[in-house]
Predicted model as a PDB file, atoms N, CA, C, CB and O in Angstrom, pLDDT in the B-factor column:
MODEL        1                                                                  
ATOM      1  N   UNK A   1      67.476  84.608  98.575  1.00 38.00           N  
ATOM      2  CA  UNK A   1      68.046  85.685  99.240  1.00 38.00           C  
ATOM      3  C   UNK A   1      68.874  86.102  97.785  1.00 38.00           C  
ATOM      4  CB  UNK A   1      68.996  85.267 100.784  1.00 38.00           C  
ATOM      5  O   UNK A   1      68.174  86.929  97.202  1.00 38.00           O  
ATOM      6  N   UNK A   2      69.603  85.931  97.331  1.00 49.00           N  
ATOM      7  CA  UNK A   2      70.251  86.536  96.109  1.00 49.00           C  
ATOM      8  C   UNK A   2      69.312  87.149  95.202  1.00 49.00           C  
ATOM      9  CB  UNK A   2      71.011  85.538  95.342  1.00 49.00           C  
ATOM     10  O   UNK A   2      69.654  88.186  94.633  1.00 49.00           O  
ATOM     11  N   UNK A   3      68.054  86.595  94.968  1.00 55.00           N  
ATOM     12  CA  UNK A   3      67.382  87.250  93.829  1.00 55.00           C  
ATOM     13  C   UNK A   3      66.678  88.306  94.232  1.00 55.00           C  
ATOM     14  CB  UNK A   3      66.525  86.426  93.108  1.00 55.00           C  
ATOM     15  O   UNK A   3      66.148  89.008  93.371  1.00 55.00           O  
ATOM     16  N   UNK A   4      66.546  88.601  95.508  1.00 53.00           N  
ATOM     17  CA  UNK A   4      65.625  89.720  96.321  1.00 53.00           C  
ATOM     18  C   UNK A   4      66.902  90.825  96.412  1.00 53.00           C  
ATOM     19  CB  UNK A   4      64.876  89.105  98.157  1.00 53.00           C  
ATOM     20  O   UNK A   4      66.622  92.022  96.458  1.00 53.00           O  
ATOM     21  N   UNK A   5      67.997  90.484  96.431  1.00 53.00           N  
ATOM     22  CA  UNK A   5      68.854  91.645  96.382  1.00 53.00           C  
ATOM     23  C   UNK A   5      69.127  92.145  94.861  1.00 53.00           C  
ATOM     24  CB  UNK A   5      70.207  91.282  97.111  1.00 53.00           C  
ATOM     25  O   UNK A   5      69.352  93.312  94.542  1.00 53.00           O  
ATOM     26  N   UNK A   6      69.079  91.301  94.201  1.00 58.00           N  
ATOM     27  CA  UNK A   6      69.008  92.029  92.812  1.00 58.00           C  
ATOM     28  C   UNK A   6      67.999  92.777  92.296  1.00 58.00           C  
ATOM     29  CB  UNK A   6      69.125  91.241  91.904  1.00 58.00           C  
ATOM     30  O   UNK A   6      68.065  93.713  91.498  1.00 58.00           O  
ATOM     31  N   UNK A   7      67.132  92.320  92.783  1.00 60.00           N  
ATOM     32  CA  UNK A   7      65.542  93.081  92.734  1.00 60.00           C  
ATOM     33  C   UNK A   7      65.647  94.365  92.992  1.00 60.00           C  
ATOM     34  CB  UNK A   7      64.432  92.584  93.803  1.00 60.00           C  
ATOM     35  O   UNK A   7      65.487  95.241  92.142  1.00 60.00           O  
ATOM     36  N   UNK A   8      65.952  94.581  94.313  1.00 55.00           N  
ATOM     37  CA  UNK A   8      65.649  95.686  94.944  1.00 55.00           C  
ATOM     38  C   UNK A   8      66.769  96.369  94.538  1.00 55.00           C  
ATOM     39  CB  UNK A   8      65.385  95.605  96.364  1.00 55.00           C  
ATOM     40  O   UNK A   8      66.544  97.574  94.643  1.00 55.00           O  
ATOM     41  N   UNK A   9      68.245  96.074  93.980  1.00 62.00           N  
ATOM     42  CA  UNK A   9      69.219  97.284  93.490  1.00 62.00           C  
ATOM     43  C   UNK A   9      68.671  97.765  92.264  1.00 62.00           C  
ATOM     44  CB  UNK A   9      70.796  96.859  93.215  1.00 62.00           C  
ATOM     45  O   UNK A   9      68.597  98.974  92.041  1.00 62.00           O  
ATOM     46  N   UNK A  10      68.250  96.829  91.388  1.00 57.00           N  
ATOM     47  CA  UNK A  10      67.698  97.144  89.924  1.00 57.00           C  
ATOM     48  C   UNK A  10      66.530  98.039  90.065  1.00 57.00           C  
ATOM     49  CB  UNK A  10      67.227  95.797  89.090  1.00 57.00           C  
ATOM     50  O   UNK A  10      66.361  98.930  89.232  1.00 57.00           O  
ATOM     51  N   UNK A  11      65.555  97.846  91.236  1.00 58.00           N  
ATOM     52  CA  UNK A  11      64.236  98.517  91.340  1.00 58.00           C  
ATOM     53  C   UNK A  11      64.758  99.766  91.572  1.00 58.00           C  
ATOM     54  CB  UNK A  11      63.190  98.012  92.439  1.00 58.00           C  
ATOM     55  O   UNK A  11      64.180 100.502  90.772  1.00 58.00           O  
ATOM     56  N   UNK A  12      65.622 100.486  92.300  1.00 62.00           N  
ATOM     57  CA  UNK A  12      66.057 101.741  92.637  1.00 62.00           C  
ATOM     58  C   UNK A  12      66.575 102.412  91.729  1.00 62.00           C  
ATOM     59  CB  UNK A  12      66.820 101.759  93.528  1.00 62.00           C  
ATOM     60  O   UNK A  12      66.602 103.615  91.985  1.00 62.00           O  
ATOM     61  N   UNK A  13      67.070 102.070  90.602  1.00 67.00           N  
ATOM     62  CA  UNK A  13      67.661 102.567  89.372  1.00 67.00           C  
ATOM     63  C   UNK A  13      66.416 103.406  88.395  1.00 67.00           C  
ATOM     64  CB  UNK A  13      68.353 101.166  88.551  1.00 67.00           C  
ATOM     65  O   UNK A  13      65.514 102.768  87.851  1.00 67.00           O  
ATOM     66  N   UNK A  14      66.523 104.718  88.297  1.00 72.00           N  
ATOM     67  CA  UNK A  14      65.319 105.049  87.397  1.00 72.00           C  
ATOM     68  C   UNK A  14      65.642 104.804  86.167  1.00 72.00           C  
ATOM     69  CB  UNK A  14      64.826 106.401  87.441  1.00 72.00           C  
ATOM     70  O   UNK A  14      64.756 104.353  85.441  1.00 72.00           O  
ATOM     71  N   UNK A  15      67.141 105.061  85.548  1.00 75.00           N  
ATOM     72  CA  UNK A  15      67.524 104.409  84.123  1.00 75.00           C  
ATOM     73  C   UNK A  15      67.409 103.093  84.159  1.00 75.00           C  
ATOM     74  CB  UNK A  15      68.912 104.663  83.631  1.00 75.00           C  
ATOM     75  O   UNK A  15      68.103 102.745  83.204  1.00 75.00           O  
ATOM     76  N   UNK A  16      67.081 102.365  84.530  1.00 78.00           N  
ATOM     77  CA  UNK A  16      67.039 100.653  84.123  1.00 78.00           C  
ATOM     78  C   UNK A  16      65.721 100.453  83.751  1.00 78.00           C  
ATOM     79  CB  UNK A  16      67.404  99.486  85.404  1.00 78.00           C  
ATOM     80  O   UNK A  16      64.837 101.025  84.388  1.00 78.00           O  
ATOM     81  N   UNK A  17      65.418  99.640  82.701  1.00 82.00           N  
ATOM     82  CA  UNK A  17      63.875  99.781  81.929  1.00 82.00           C  
ATOM     83  C   UNK A  17      63.708  98.098  82.099  1.00 82.00           C  
ATOM     84  CB  UNK A  17      63.833 100.544  79.872  1.00 82.00           C  
ATOM     85  O   UNK A  17      62.585  97.635  82.299  1.00 82.00           O  
ATOM     86  N   UNK A  18      64.878  97.226  82.008  1.00 84.00           N  
ATOM     87  CA  UNK A  18      64.446  95.937  81.754  1.00 84.00           C  
ATOM     88  C   UNK A  18      65.855  95.138  82.502  1.00 84.00           C  
ATOM     89  CB  UNK A  18      64.119  95.656  79.945  1.00 84.00           C  
ATOM     90  O   UNK A  18      67.006  95.567  82.423  1.00 84.00           O  
ATOM     91  N   UNK A  19      65.495  94.088  83.111  1.00 84.00           N  
ATOM     92  CA  UNK A  19      66.667  93.266  83.421  1.00 84.00           C  
ATOM     93  C   UNK A  19      66.469  91.881  83.025  1.00 84.00           C  
ATOM     94  CB  UNK A  19      67.001  93.312  84.853  1.00 84.00           C  
ATOM     95  O   UNK A  19      65.629  91.151  83.551  1.00 84.00           O  
ATOM     96  N   UNK A  20      67.228  91.542  82.118  1.00 85.00           N  
ATOM     97  CA  UNK A  20      67.427  90.216  81.562  1.00 85.00           C  
ATOM     98  C   UNK A  20      68.206  88.925  82.370  1.00 85.00           C  
ATOM     99  CB  UNK A  20      68.159  90.507  80.357  1.00 85.00           C  
ATOM    100  O   UNK A  20      69.362  89.099  82.758  1.00 85.00           O  
ATOM    101  N   UNK A  21      67.666  87.905  82.552  1.00 84.00           N  
ATOM    102  CA  UNK A  21      67.966  86.893  83.257  1.00 84.00           C  
ATOM    103  C   UNK A  21      68.084  85.570  82.540  1.00 84.00           C  
ATOM    104  CB  UNK A  21      67.105  86.859  84.207  1.00 84.00           C  
ATOM    105  O   UNK A  21      67.476  85.447  81.477  1.00 84.00           O  
ATOM    106  N   UNK A  22      68.840  84.516  83.033  1.00 78.00           N  
ATOM    107  CA  UNK A  22      68.609  83.518  82.361  1.00 78.00           C  
ATOM    108  C   UNK A  22      69.551  82.508  83.402  1.00 78.00           C  
ATOM    109  CB  UNK A  22      68.969  83.725  80.733  1.00 78.00           C  
ATOM    110  O   UNK A  22      70.651  82.935  83.752  1.00 78.00           O  
ATOM    111  N   UNK A  23      69.118  81.254  83.850  1.00 69.00           N  
ATOM    112  CA  UNK A  23      67.900  80.705  82.753  1.00 69.00           C  
ATOM    113  C   UNK A  23      67.121  79.969  83.698  1.00 69.00           C  
ATOM    114  CB  UNK A  23      68.403  79.623  81.345  1.00 69.00           C  
ATOM    115  O   UNK A  23      67.660  79.676  84.766  1.00 69.00           O  
ATOM    116  N   UNK A  24      66.047  79.653  83.500  1.00 71.00           N  
ATOM    117  CA  UNK A  24      64.969  78.991  84.116  1.00 71.00           C  
ATOM    118  C   UNK A  24      64.358  78.082  83.214  1.00 71.00           C  
ATOM    119  CB  UNK A  24      64.013  79.892  84.618  1.00 71.00           C  
ATOM    120  O   UNK A  24      64.114  78.384  82.046  1.00 71.00           O  
ATOM    121  N   UNK A  25      64.070  76.834  83.785  1.00 72.00           N  
ATOM    122  CA  UNK A  25      63.807  76.006  82.747  1.00 72.00           C  
ATOM    123  C   UNK A  25      62.105  76.441  82.293  1.00 72.00           C  
ATOM    124  CB  UNK A  25      64.095  74.341  83.290  1.00 72.00           C  
ATOM    125  O   UNK A  25      61.839  76.310  81.098  1.00 72.00           O  
ATOM    126  N   UNK A  26      61.177  76.859  83.068  1.00 75.00           N  
ATOM    127  CA  UNK A  26      60.253  77.508  82.495  1.00 75.00           C  
ATOM    128  C   UNK A  26      60.347  79.016  82.020  1.00 75.00           C  
ATOM    129  CB  UNK A  26      59.353  77.348  83.275  1.00 75.00           C  
ATOM    130  O   UNK A  26      59.249  79.496  81.738  1.00 75.00           O  
ATOM    131  N   UNK A  27      61.132  79.627  81.914  1.00 80.00           N  
ATOM    132  CA  UNK A  27      61.225  80.656  81.387  1.00 80.00           C  
ATOM    133  C   UNK A  27      60.251  81.966  82.812  1.00 80.00           C  
ATOM    134  CB  UNK A  27      60.546  80.311  79.662  1.00 80.00           C  
ATOM    135  O   UNK A  27      59.837  81.613  83.916  1.00 80.00           O  
ATOM    136  N   UNK A  28      60.180  83.239  82.272  1.00 84.00           N  
ATOM    137  CA  UNK A  28      59.660  84.171  83.069  1.00 84.00           C  
ATOM    138  C   UNK A  28      59.463  85.415  82.698  1.00 84.00           C  
ATOM    139  CB  UNK A  28      60.250  84.230  83.993  1.00 84.00           C  
ATOM    140  O   UNK A  28      60.309  85.891  81.940  1.00 84.00           O  
ATOM    141  N   UNK A  29      58.299  86.283  83.127  1.00 86.00           N  
ATOM    142  CA  UNK A  29      58.245  87.491  83.139  1.00 86.00           C  
ATOM    143  C   UNK A  29      57.375  88.067  84.218  1.00 86.00           C  
ATOM    144  CB  UNK A  29      57.929  87.836  81.968  1.00 86.00           C  
ATOM    145  O   UNK A  29      56.440  87.505  84.790  1.00 86.00           O  
ATOM    146  N   UNK A  30      57.898  89.444  84.427  1.00 87.00           N  
ATOM    147  CA  UNK A  30      57.519  90.100  85.511  1.00 87.00           C  
ATOM    148  C   UNK A  30      57.514  91.549  84.891  1.00 87.00           C  
ATOM    149  CB  UNK A  30      58.460  89.830  86.780  1.00 87.00           C  
ATOM    150  O   UNK A  30      58.169  91.896  83.909  1.00 87.00           O  
ATOM    151  N   UNK A  31      56.539  92.445  85.740  1.00 88.00           N  
ATOM    152  CA  UNK A  31      56.566  93.560  85.523  1.00 88.00           C  
ATOM    153  C   UNK A  31      56.036  94.109  86.828  1.00 88.00           C  
ATOM    154  CB  UNK A  31      55.951  93.850  84.342  1.00 88.00           C  
ATOM    155  O   UNK A  31      54.936  93.918  87.347  1.00 88.00           O  
ATOM    156  N   UNK A  32      57.178  94.917  87.291  1.00 83.00           N  
ATOM    157  CA  UNK A  32      57.135  95.237  89.248  1.00 83.00           C  
ATOM    158  C   UNK A  32      57.542  96.326  89.189  1.00 83.00           C  
ATOM    159  CB  UNK A  32      58.144  94.368  90.495  1.00 83.00           C  
ATOM    160  O   UNK A  32      58.709  96.313  88.797  1.00 83.00           O  
ATOM    161  N   UNK A  33      56.994  97.775  89.476  1.00 79.00           N  
ATOM    162  CA  UNK A  33      57.550  98.817  89.874  1.00 79.00           C  
ATOM    163  C   UNK A  33      58.245  99.627  88.515  1.00 79.00           C  
ATOM    164  CB  UNK A  33      58.502  98.369  90.994  1.00 79.00           C  
ATOM    165  O   UNK A  33      59.230 100.365  88.557  1.00 79.00           O  
ATOM    166  N   UNK A  34      57.587  99.334  87.531  1.00 81.00           N  
ATOM    167  CA  UNK A  34      57.757 100.039  86.262  1.00 81.00           C  
ATOM    168  C   UNK A  34      59.023  99.679  85.877  1.00 81.00           C  
ATOM    169  CB  UNK A  34      57.593 101.532  86.305  1.00 81.00           C  
ATOM    170  O   UNK A  34      59.750 100.475  85.282  1.00 81.00           O  
ATOM    171  N   UNK A  35      59.481  98.176  86.248  1.00 83.00           N  
ATOM    172  CA  UNK A  35      60.666  97.494  85.495  1.00 83.00           C  
ATOM    173  C   UNK A  35      60.373  96.261  85.146  1.00 83.00           C  
ATOM    174  CB  UNK A  35      61.901  97.404  86.224  1.00 83.00           C  
ATOM    175  O   UNK A  35      59.891  95.469  85.956  1.00 83.00           O  
ATOM    176  N   UNK A  36      60.655  95.914  83.762  1.00 85.00           N  
ATOM    177  CA  UNK A  36      60.443  94.522  83.080  1.00 85.00           C  
ATOM    178  C   UNK A  36      61.573  93.641  83.758  1.00 85.00           C  
ATOM    179  CB  UNK A  36      60.613  94.573  81.300  1.00 85.00           C  
ATOM    180  O   UNK A  36      62.711  94.052  83.984  1.00 85.00           O  
ATOM    181  N   UNK A  37      61.140  92.476  84.026  1.00 87.00           N  
ATOM    182  CA  UNK A  37      62.236  91.300  84.580  1.00 87.00           C  
ATOM    183  C   UNK A  37      61.793  89.996  83.562  1.00 87.00           C  
ATOM    184  CB  UNK A  37      61.980  90.830  86.582  1.00 87.00           C  
ATOM    185  O   UNK A  37      60.732  89.384  83.684  1.00 87.00           O  
ATOM    186  N   UNK A  38      62.882  89.694  82.490  1.00 88.00           N  
ATOM    187  CA  UNK A  38      62.614  88.738  81.593  1.00 88.00           C  
ATOM    188  C   UNK A  38      63.549  87.670  81.835  1.00 88.00           C  
ATOM    189  CB  UNK A  38      62.650  89.224  80.264  1.00 88.00           C  
ATOM    190  O   UNK A  38      64.737  87.962  81.970  1.00 88.00           O  
ATOM    191  N   UNK A  39      63.156  86.424  81.912  1.00 87.00           N  
ATOM    192  CA  UNK A  39      64.085  85.380  82.552  1.00 87.00           C  
ATOM    193  C   UNK A  39      63.862  84.644  81.438  1.00 87.00           C  
ATOM    194  CB  UNK A  39      63.780  84.665  84.052  1.00 87.00           C  
ATOM    195  O   UNK A  39      62.704  84.326  81.166  1.00 87.00           O  
ATOM    196  N   UNK A  40      64.944  84.249  80.603  1.00 86.00           N  
ATOM    197  CA  UNK A  40      65.259  83.269  79.584  1.00 86.00           C  
ATOM    198  C   UNK A  40      64.871  81.758  79.738  1.00 86.00           C  
ATOM    199  CB  UNK A  40      66.632  83.327  79.421  1.00 86.00           C  
ATOM    200  O   UNK A  40      65.229  81.236  80.794  1.00 86.00           O  
ATOM    201  N   UNK A  41      64.235  81.029  78.897  1.00 82.00           N  
ATOM    202  CA  UNK A  41      64.241  79.670  79.440  1.00 82.00           C  
ATOM    203  C   UNK A  41      65.665  78.675  79.127  1.00 82.00           C  
ATOM    204  CB  UNK A  41      62.911  78.983  78.793  1.00 82.00           C  
ATOM    205  O   UNK A  41      66.614  78.861  78.365  1.00 82.00           O  
ATOM    206  N   UNK A  42      65.412  77.794  79.871  1.00 75.00           N  
ATOM    207  CA  UNK A  42      66.822  77.131  80.226  1.00 75.00           C  
ATOM    208  C   UNK A  42      66.916  76.007  78.857  1.00 75.00           C  
ATOM    209  CB  UNK A  42      66.809  76.217  82.055  1.00 75.00           C  
ATOM    210  O   UNK A  42      65.915  75.661  78.229  1.00 75.00           O  
ATOM    211  N   UNK A  43      68.026  75.629  78.613  1.00 70.00           N  
ATOM    212  CA  UNK A  43      68.481  74.881  77.564  1.00 70.00           C  
ATOM    213  C   UNK A  43      68.812  73.301  78.164  1.00 70.00           C  
ATOM    214  CB  UNK A  43      69.788  75.671  76.920  1.00 70.00           C  
ATOM    215  O   UNK A  43      68.840  72.270  77.493  1.00 70.00           O  
ATOM    216  N   UNK A  44      69.007  73.416  79.365  1.00 68.00           N  
ATOM    217  CA  UNK A  44      69.257  71.878  80.205  1.00 68.00           C  
ATOM    218  C   UNK A  44      68.123  70.973  79.510  1.00 68.00           C  
ATOM    219  CB  UNK A  44      68.945  71.949  82.207  1.00 68.00           C  
ATOM    220  O   UNK A  44      67.080  71.390  79.005  1.00 68.00           O  
ATOM    221  N   UNK A  45      68.531  69.734  79.590  1.00 58.00           N  
ATOM    222  CA  UNK A  45      67.447  68.535  79.536  1.00 58.00           C  
ATOM    223  C   UNK A  45      66.546  68.929  77.887  1.00 58.00           C  
ATOM    224  CB  UNK A  45      66.154  68.654  81.276  1.00 58.00           C  
ATOM    225  O   UNK A  45      65.413  68.518  77.639  1.00 58.00           O  
ATOM    226  N   UNK A  46      67.342  69.747  76.990  1.00 58.00           N  
ATOM    227  CA  UNK A  46      66.601  69.977  75.718  1.00 58.00           C  
ATOM    228  C   UNK A  46      67.554  68.995  74.762  1.00 58.00           C  
ATOM    229  CB  UNK A  46      66.520  71.758  75.215  1.00 58.00           C  
ATOM    230  O   UNK A  46      68.442  69.333  73.980  1.00 58.00           O  
ATOM    231  N   UNK A  47      67.125  67.833  75.052  1.00 68.00           N  
ATOM    232  CA  UNK A  47      67.935  66.902  73.993  1.00 68.00           C  
ATOM    233  C   UNK A  47      68.052  66.980  72.213  1.00 68.00           C  
ATOM    234  CB  UNK A  47      67.317  65.562  74.254  1.00 68.00           C  
ATOM    235  O   UNK A  47      69.011  66.750  71.476  1.00 68.00           O  
ATOM    236  N   UNK A  48      66.601  67.419  71.898  1.00 74.00           N  
ATOM    237  CA  UNK A  48      66.505  67.564  70.398  1.00 74.00           C  
ATOM    238  C   UNK A  48      65.670  69.177  69.876  1.00 74.00           C  
ATOM    239  CB  UNK A  48      65.535  66.074  69.849  1.00 74.00           C  
ATOM    240  O   UNK A  48      65.066  69.468  68.843  1.00 74.00           O  
ATOM    241  N   UNK A  49      66.007  70.017  71.198  1.00 75.00           N  
ATOM    242  CA  UNK A  49      65.656  71.281  70.743  1.00 75.00           C  
ATOM    243  C   UNK A  49      66.650  72.488  71.576  1.00 75.00           C  
ATOM    244  CB  UNK A  49      63.985  71.439  71.015  1.00 75.00           C  
ATOM    245  O   UNK A  49      67.744  72.231  72.078  1.00 75.00           O  
ATOM    246  N   UNK A  50      66.146  73.511  71.581  1.00 81.00           N  
ATOM    247  CA  UNK A  50      67.199  74.693  72.196  1.00 81.00           C  
ATOM    248  C   UNK A  50      66.115  75.997  72.418  1.00 81.00           C  
ATOM    249  CB  UNK A  50      68.699  75.185  70.879  1.00 81.00           C  
ATOM    250  O   UNK A  50      64.911  75.946  72.166  1.00 81.00           O  
ATOM    251  N   UNK A  51      66.907  77.258  72.991  1.00 81.00           N  
ATOM    252  CA  UNK A  51      66.199  77.915  73.362  1.00 81.00           C  
ATOM    253  C   UNK A  51      67.036  79.007  73.484  1.00 81.00           C  
ATOM    254  CB  UNK A  51      65.535  77.466  74.278  1.00 81.00           C  
ATOM    255  O   UNK A  51      67.904  78.960  74.357  1.00 81.00           O  
ATOM    256  N   UNK A  52      66.930  80.116  72.679  1.00 84.00           N  
ATOM    257  CA  UNK A  52      67.752  81.314  72.883  1.00 84.00           C  
ATOM    258  C   UNK A  52      66.917  82.554  71.778  1.00 84.00           C  
ATOM    259  CB  UNK A  52      69.588  80.893  72.420  1.00 84.00           C  
ATOM    260  O   UNK A  52      66.062  82.254  70.945  1.00 84.00           O  
ATOM    261  N   UNK A  53      67.466  84.042  72.066  1.00 88.00           N  
ATOM    262  CA  UNK A  53      66.665  85.066  71.615  1.00 88.00           C  
ATOM    263  C   UNK A  53      67.548  85.903  71.143  1.00 88.00           C  
ATOM    264  CB  UNK A  53      65.794  85.647  72.531  1.00 88.00           C  
ATOM    265  O   UNK A  53      68.727  85.739  71.455  1.00 88.00           O  
ATOM    266  N   UNK A  54      67.252  86.729  70.489  1.00 92.00           N  
ATOM    267  CA  UNK A  54      67.877  87.754  69.760  1.00 92.00           C  
ATOM    268  C   UNK A  54      67.138  88.887  70.135  1.00 92.00           C  
ATOM    269  CB  UNK A  54      67.927  87.548  68.290  1.00 92.00           C  
ATOM    270  O   UNK A  54      65.936  88.765  69.901  1.00 92.00           O  
ATOM    271  N   UNK A  55      67.613  90.374  70.844  1.00 92.00           N  
ATOM    272  CA  UNK A  55      66.955  91.315  71.453  1.00 92.00           C  
ATOM    273  C   UNK A  55      67.144  92.751  70.453  1.00 92.00           C  
ATOM    274  CB  UNK A  55      67.537  91.389  72.995  1.00 92.00           C  
ATOM    275  O   UNK A  55      68.284  93.053  70.100  1.00 92.00           O  
ATOM    276  N   UNK A  56      66.198  93.432  70.113  1.00 94.00           N  
ATOM    277  CA  UNK A  56      66.247  94.574  69.441  1.00 94.00           C  
ATOM    278  C   UNK A  56      65.674  95.508  70.176  1.00 94.00           C  
ATOM    279  CB  UNK A  56      65.730  94.515  68.253  1.00 94.00           C  
ATOM    280  O   UNK A  56      64.562  95.362  70.684  1.00 94.00           O  
ATOM    281  N   UNK A  57      66.480  96.676  70.309  1.00 90.00           N  
ATOM    282  CA  UNK A  57      66.006  97.793  71.010  1.00 90.00           C  
ATOM    283  C   UNK A  57      65.760  99.284  69.874  1.00 90.00           C  
ATOM    284  CB  UNK A  57      67.219  98.037  72.275  1.00 90.00           C  
ATOM    285  O   UNK A  57      66.580  99.778  69.100  1.00 90.00           O  
ATOM    286  N   UNK A  58      64.326  99.706  70.153  1.00 90.00           N  
ATOM    287  CA  UNK A  58      63.891 100.920  69.405  1.00 90.00           C  
ATOM    288  C   UNK A  58      63.851 101.969  70.298  1.00 90.00           C  
ATOM    289  CB  UNK A  58      62.576 100.798  68.735  1.00 90.00           C  
ATOM    290  O   UNK A  58      64.422 101.826  71.379  1.00 90.00           O  
ATOM    291  N   UNK A  59      63.245 103.058  70.026  1.00 86.00           N  
ATOM    292  CA  UNK A  59      63.198 104.055  71.044  1.00 86.00           C  
ATOM    293  C   UNK A  59      62.515 103.953  72.208  1.00 86.00           C  
ATOM    294  CB  UNK A  59      62.805 105.051  70.593  1.00 86.00           C  
ATOM    295  O   UNK A  59      62.862 104.406  73.298  1.00 86.00           O  
ATOM    296  N   UNK A  60      61.337 103.225  71.896  1.00 86.00           N  
ATOM    297  CA  UNK A  60      60.447 103.215  72.996  1.00 86.00           C  
ATOM    298  C   UNK A  60      59.876 101.701  73.118  1.00 86.00           C  
ATOM    299  CB  UNK A  60      59.279 104.332  72.772  1.00 86.00           C  
ATOM    300  O   UNK A  60      58.902 101.545  73.854  1.00 86.00           O  
ATOM    301  N   UNK A  61      60.352 100.708  72.527  1.00 89.00           N  
ATOM    302  CA  UNK A  61      60.066  98.994  72.279  1.00 89.00           C  
ATOM    303  C   UNK A  61      61.387  98.470  72.460  1.00 89.00           C  
ATOM    304  CB  UNK A  61      59.445  98.464  70.633  1.00 89.00           C  
ATOM    305  O   UNK A  61      62.454  98.935  72.058  1.00 89.00           O  
ATOM    306  N   UNK A  62      61.167  97.465  73.104  1.00 90.00           N  
ATOM    307  CA  UNK A  62      62.088  95.907  73.269  1.00 90.00           C  
ATOM    308  C   UNK A  62      61.620  94.901  72.388  1.00 90.00           C  
ATOM    309  CB  UNK A  62      61.967  95.139  74.803  1.00 90.00           C  
ATOM    310  O   UNK A  62      60.504  94.458  72.659  1.00 90.00           O  
ATOM    311  N   UNK A  63      62.202  94.431  71.397  1.00 93.00           N  
ATOM    312  CA  UNK A  63      61.665  93.108  70.589  1.00 93.00           C  
ATOM    313  C   UNK A  63      62.666  92.379  71.017  1.00 93.00           C  
ATOM    314  CB  UNK A  63      61.491  93.088  68.899  1.00 93.00           C  
ATOM    315  O   UNK A  63      63.842  92.724  71.134  1.00 93.00           O  
ATOM    316  N   UNK A  64      61.962  90.896  71.356  1.00 92.00           N  
ATOM    317  CA  UNK A  64      62.826  89.745  71.594  1.00 92.00           C  
ATOM    318  C   UNK A  64      62.021  88.867  70.444  1.00 92.00           C  
ATOM    319  CB  UNK A  64      62.857  89.098  73.333  1.00 92.00           C  
ATOM    320  O   UNK A  64      60.838  88.624  70.207  1.00 92.00           O  
ATOM    321  N   UNK A  65      63.432  88.486  69.794  1.00 95.00           N  
ATOM    322  CA  UNK A  65      62.916  87.283  68.787  1.00 95.00           C  
ATOM    323  C   UNK A  65      63.359  85.801  69.272  1.00 95.00           C  
ATOM    324  CB  UNK A  65      63.594  87.514  67.197  1.00 95.00           C  
ATOM    325  O   UNK A  65      64.526  85.423  69.169  1.00 95.00           O  
ATOM    326  N   UNK A  66      62.338  85.006  69.804  1.00 89.00           N  
ATOM    327  CA  UNK A  66      62.427  83.702  70.195  1.00 89.00           C  
ATOM    328  C   UNK A  66      63.031  82.549  69.305  1.00 89.00           C  
ATOM    329  CB  UNK A  66      61.211  83.400  70.499  1.00 89.00           C  
ATOM    330  O   UNK A  66      62.683  82.376  68.137  1.00 89.00           O  
ATOM    331  N   UNK A  67      63.770  81.940  69.819  1.00 88.00           N  
ATOM    332  CA  UNK A  67      63.998  80.773  68.667  1.00 88.00           C  
ATOM    333  C   UNK A  67      63.538  79.522  69.387  1.00 88.00           C  
ATOM    334  CB  UNK A  67      65.705  80.573  68.103  1.00 88.00           C  
ATOM    335  O   UNK A  67      63.386  79.523  70.609  1.00 88.00           O  
ATOM    336  N   UNK A  68      63.348  78.609  68.743  1.00 85.00           N  
ATOM    337  CA  UNK A  68      62.875  77.176  69.270  1.00 85.00           C  
ATOM    338  C   UNK A  68      61.773  77.173  70.518  1.00 85.00           C  
ATOM    339  CB  UNK A  68      64.243  76.359  69.815  1.00 85.00           C  
ATOM    340  O   UNK A  68      60.612  77.503  70.273  1.00 85.00           O  
ATOM    341  N   UNK A  69      62.110  76.850  71.655  1.00 83.00           N  
ATOM    342  CA  UNK A  69      61.558  76.928  73.046  1.00 83.00           C  
ATOM    343  C   UNK A  69      61.071  78.398  73.506  1.00 83.00           C  
ATOM    344  CB  UNK A  69      62.678  76.424  74.037  1.00 83.00           C  
ATOM    345  O   UNK A  69      60.000  78.697  74.033  1.00 83.00           O  
ATOM    346  N   UNK A  70      62.241  79.295  73.135  1.00 86.00           N  
ATOM    347  CA  UNK A  70      62.053  80.377  73.579  1.00 86.00           C  
ATOM    348  C   UNK A  70      61.122  81.430  72.959  1.00 86.00           C  
ATOM    349  CB  UNK A  70      63.113  80.731  73.694  1.00 86.00           C  
ATOM    350  O   UNK A  70      61.560  81.924  71.920  1.00 86.00           O  
ATOM    351  N   UNK A  71      59.854  81.902  73.406  1.00 87.00           N  
ATOM    352  CA  UNK A  71      58.974  82.785  72.249  1.00 87.00           C  
ATOM    353  C   UNK A  71      59.255  84.222  72.405  1.00 87.00           C  
ATOM    354  CB  UNK A  71      57.272  82.620  72.389  1.00 87.00           C  
ATOM    355  O   UNK A  71      59.697  84.879  73.348  1.00 87.00           O  
ATOM    356  N   UNK A  72      58.808  84.577  71.001  1.00 92.00           N  
ATOM    357  CA  UNK A  72      58.961  86.081  70.899  1.00 92.00           C  
ATOM    358  C   UNK A  72      58.197  86.969  71.688  1.00 92.00           C  
ATOM    359  CB  UNK A  72      58.718  86.480  69.666  1.00 92.00           C  
ATOM    360  O   UNK A  72      57.409  86.415  72.455  1.00 92.00           O  
ATOM    361  N   UNK A  73      58.231  88.499  71.701  1.00 90.00           N  
ATOM    362  CA  UNK A  73      57.453  88.965  72.288  1.00 90.00           C  
ATOM    363  C   UNK A  73      57.938  90.860  72.151  1.00 90.00           C  
ATOM    364  CB  UNK A  73      57.434  88.101  73.686  1.00 90.00           C  
ATOM    365  O   UNK A  73      58.998  91.207  71.629  1.00 90.00           O  
ATOM    366  N   UNK A  74      57.234  91.546  72.553  1.00 87.00           N  
ATOM    367  CA  UNK A  74      57.658  92.733  72.453  1.00 87.00           C  
ATOM    368  C   UNK A  74      56.922  93.704  73.508  1.00 87.00           C  
ATOM    369  CB  UNK A  74      57.511  93.099  71.077  1.00 87.00           C  
ATOM    370  O   UNK A  74      57.211  94.900  73.552  1.00 87.00           O  
TER     371      UNK A  74                                                      
ENDMDL                                                                          
END                                                                             
């Protein structure tokens, strides 16, 4: 129920382009109603590894540089 409320709230705002969320063990990405939803991977149960990212914003592009278990994307 809580996730639905967040989805509806951000979906109605024209100036919001991406919604970052963490953490889900599998990670995730969806593009719904002209809005990007990016869920970063969880670090729990990662005894010998990690998952984190740096995000860089350009005029019309978002770059996610993933480290260890987190993937890079743009």
